[in-house]
N, C-alpha and C positions, 0 to 999 in steps of 0.2 A: 713450586714457588712462584717461580718467573709468571707462569699461567694465571696464578691468582692475583697475583699484583696488576698483571694485563687486564683481567677480568674487572677489578675494583677500579682502575682509570677509565674504564669503559663505562662502567656505572656510573662513576661521577660525571663524566663528560657527557654523558646521556642526562643526567639530573640538570647539569648547568644549560645545554641545549634548551630544556623544557623551561628553567627559570627566563631564560632568555627571550623566548617566544612567548612567555605569559608578561614579561616586562615590556616588550615590543607591543602587543596588545593593550596595555595598559597605558602605554604613551599616547595613545593615537587623540585621546582628548586634553593632553597638557601642552600648553604652549612650550617652546623652547626645551622640548625633553632630550632631542638629541645633543643640544650644547650640555645641558645638565650630565648627561649620562657621559659624554666625553670628559667635562671636568672632570668628575668624580672618579673616572680612571686615571686619568692622565696627570690631575694634580694630586693625587692620594700621596700619602707618606709611606705607605706600604709599598714596598720594592717588589713583591711579587705581583701585586694588583696593577703596577706599571708596566711590569715585563708582559704580562698576560695582554695588556693594552697594545703595546709594541708590537707582540706575536699575531693578534687579530688585526692590526690596522693596515687598510690598504693606502694609506699616505704614504708619499717619499719619505723616508726616514733621513733626515739630512746628519750629515757626520759632525762631529764637533769641531773639526776644524773649520770646516766652511761655515759654520754657525759662527764661530770668533771671528772669523775674517768679515762676515758681515755686518756682525756688531760692531768692529772697527771702523767699517764704510760708513756705516749710521752715525758714528760718533764725529768723524771726520765730515761728513755733509750737515749734520747738526751746528757743527762749528762753525762753518762757512754762513750757515742759514743766520746764525745768531749775529754773527759779525754784519752781514749785510742789513738785518733788521734793525741793528744797532746806530748803523750809518744813516740809514733812512729815518729812524725815529729821532736821531739827535744831529741834524745837519749842522746848526750853529756852533755845536761844539767841536765836531770832527772834520767839516769842511771850511770853517772860517765863514759861515754865513750865507753860503749859496745854498740852493735848494738841492735835495738829495739826488733827486731823477736827473736834473741837469748836470750835475756832478757825474754822476756814473755814465751817462751818455756821451758825455765828453772825454771821459778816461778810456772808454773804448773806443773812442774815434768815430763815434757814428754819424752818419750825415742826418739822421732826424733831427729837426728842430725842435724845441722844446722850449718854450718860454713859461719858465716856472717860477714865478714870482708873486702869485696872487693866493688868496686864502685856500683857492680849491686844490692849486698843487700841493701845499701844505698838508690838507686833507687827504689827499691821493698819498703821500709820501706816508703819512702816520697809518693809512689803513694798510700799504702795502707792507709796512715794516711790522705790524701787529699779523699779517698773513703770513709773513717768513718767520716771526718768531713761535708762532703756533706750530708750523711745519718743524721747525727745530725740535720744540718739544715733543712732538709726535716722532720725530725721527730718535728722538733719547729714549722713547718709550719703545720702540721699536728695537734699538739695541740692546736695551736692558732684556726683553723679552728672549732676544737671540742667546744673549749669555746666559740667562736661566735655563733655555732648552739645552746649551752646550754643557751644563752643569756648574757654570760660575755664578754664585752666589751674589747677586748684586744688592745694597741697602742706600736708603733713602736718608738715614739719621748718620 
């Protein structure tokens, strides 16, 4: 009986290998085929299919504890980026009317002189704040991905 089960496993495995070869031959003409195959397996709702993907994966398997720590770190980084972006975007409300970069440089005790009073400095402050806010949102996205890889469900609603 054990031999029969072993033979049927080998038969199914041989069929799977042939199917994978056929899939790879067909994928040569398809754009982003590798990403689509990877997503189809890793994002599947079928537990057996995801387990198969982990079995044949050559990537580093990250432990859930490390993923949670990464996600928390990304949340902290995004909080700092949001605060910094808001300070640069709204200097009159936060700093009492002086320029954001000037306030930052004086608070760090920098020896760099910056005369930030013209319209160009306001534009630089605004562009820098937008970049910081975009980086914060990207960091939040990375945190969400780390949490979902760790098995923690995240929702935007």
